[in-house]
C-alpha positions in Angstrom: 0.0 0.2 -0.2 1.0 4.0 -1.1 1.3 5.6 2.0 1.1 9.5 1.2 1.5 12.7 3.8 -2.6 13.4 2.7 -3.9 10.0 4.3 -1.3 10.3 7.0 -2.7 13.9 8.2 -6.0 12.5 7.4 -5.3 10.2 9.3 -4.5 11.9 12.8 -8.1 14.1 12.3 -9.5 10.8 13.4 -7.2 10.4 16.6 -7.1 12.7 19.7 -5.2 14.6 21.0 -4.5 15.2 17.3 -8.3 15.4 16.4 -7.6 18.7 18.3 -4.8 20.8 16.2 -5.8 23.4 13.0 -4.6 22.7 9.9 -1.1 24.2 10.2 -0.1 22.3 12.9 -1.5 19.4 11.6 0.1 19.7 8.1 3.9 20.3 10.3 3.4 16.7 12.6 2.1 15.3 10.0 6.0 15.8 8.1 7.5 14.8 10.4 6.5 11.6 11.5 8.4 8.2 10.0 5.9 5.0 9.2 7.8 2.0 10.4 6.5 -1.4 10.7 6.0 -4.5 13.0 6.5 -7.5 12.3 4.3 -10.0 14.8 6.2 -10.5 18.7 8.3 -7.7 18.0 7.6 -4.5 20.9 6.7 -1.2 20.4 7.3 0.0 24.0 9.6 -1.4 26.1 9.0 -0.9 30.5 12.6 -0.4 30.8 13.7 1.7 27.6 12.9 5.8 27.7 10.6 5.5 24.9 12.5 8.7 22.5 9.2 8.9 20.3 5.7 8.5 20.2 3.9 5.8 17.8 0.2 5.9 16.4 -1.1 2.7 15.8 -1.7 3.2 11.5 -2.9 -0.2 10.9 -2.8 -3.2 13.0 -3.8 -4.1 16.3 -1.0 -4.2 19.5 -1.3 -5.1 23.1 -0.5 -3.2 26.2 1.3 -5.6 28.5 1.1 -5.7 32.4 3.7 -7.5 34.8 1.8 -10.2 37.5 3.7 -8.1 40.6 3.9 -12.1 41.9 5.3 -13.8 39.0 6.2 -11.2 36.8 4.6 -13.1 33.7 2.9 -10.7 31.3 -0.9 -10.2 30.9 -2.6 -8.4 28.4 -4.3 -5.7 29.6 -5.5 -3.3 26.1 -5.6 -4.5 22.4 -4.7 -1.1 20.7 -6.8 -0.6 17.6 -5.6 2.4 14.8 -5.2 5.4 16.7 -3.4 4.2 20.2 -1.1 6.6 21.3 2.1 4.9 22.4 4.8 5.9 24.0 3.5 9.6 25.9 2.9 8.3 30.0 6.6 7.7 30.3 7.8 10.6 28.5 4.8 12.9 30.7 6.2 11.1 33.7 9.8 11.0 33.0 9.4 6.9 33.7 9.7 4.2 31.3 6.7 2.1 32.1 4.4 0.7 28.9 5.5 -3.0 27.8 3.6 -3.1 23.8 3.8 -5.7 21.5 2.7 -5.7 18.3 0.1 -8.6 17.8 0.3 -8.9 13.5 2.2 -6.9 11.6 1.7 -3.6 12.9 2.2 -0.2 11.4 3.0 2.8 13.1 3.2 6.3 12.9 6.7 7.4 14.8 6.5 11.0 16.0 10.2 11.9 17.3 10.3 13.5 21.3 11.7 16.5 21.5 
């Protein structure tokens, strides 16, 4: 499939909080994003590493994982669909905390953290 800046910008108009941006700011954001494909089982975010970008699920799906404190085994907290924004929680808190694994082949829009 071919991805264009226009299709990315149109997609972002449906994703909170990007849907609140004026068209000029949305255009600027769409110019900064990069597309990255994740294979099934590949980590998008890991809880031990501070994210250096915000990822937005564009196609596919991923699992947000938590860890059982008694066994330290992963537990699926949420199945993330297109439009899910990942990595922002760790950036806001200043502490890495999210683990997200691609459930299918997944394409994410990556927006670098400044």
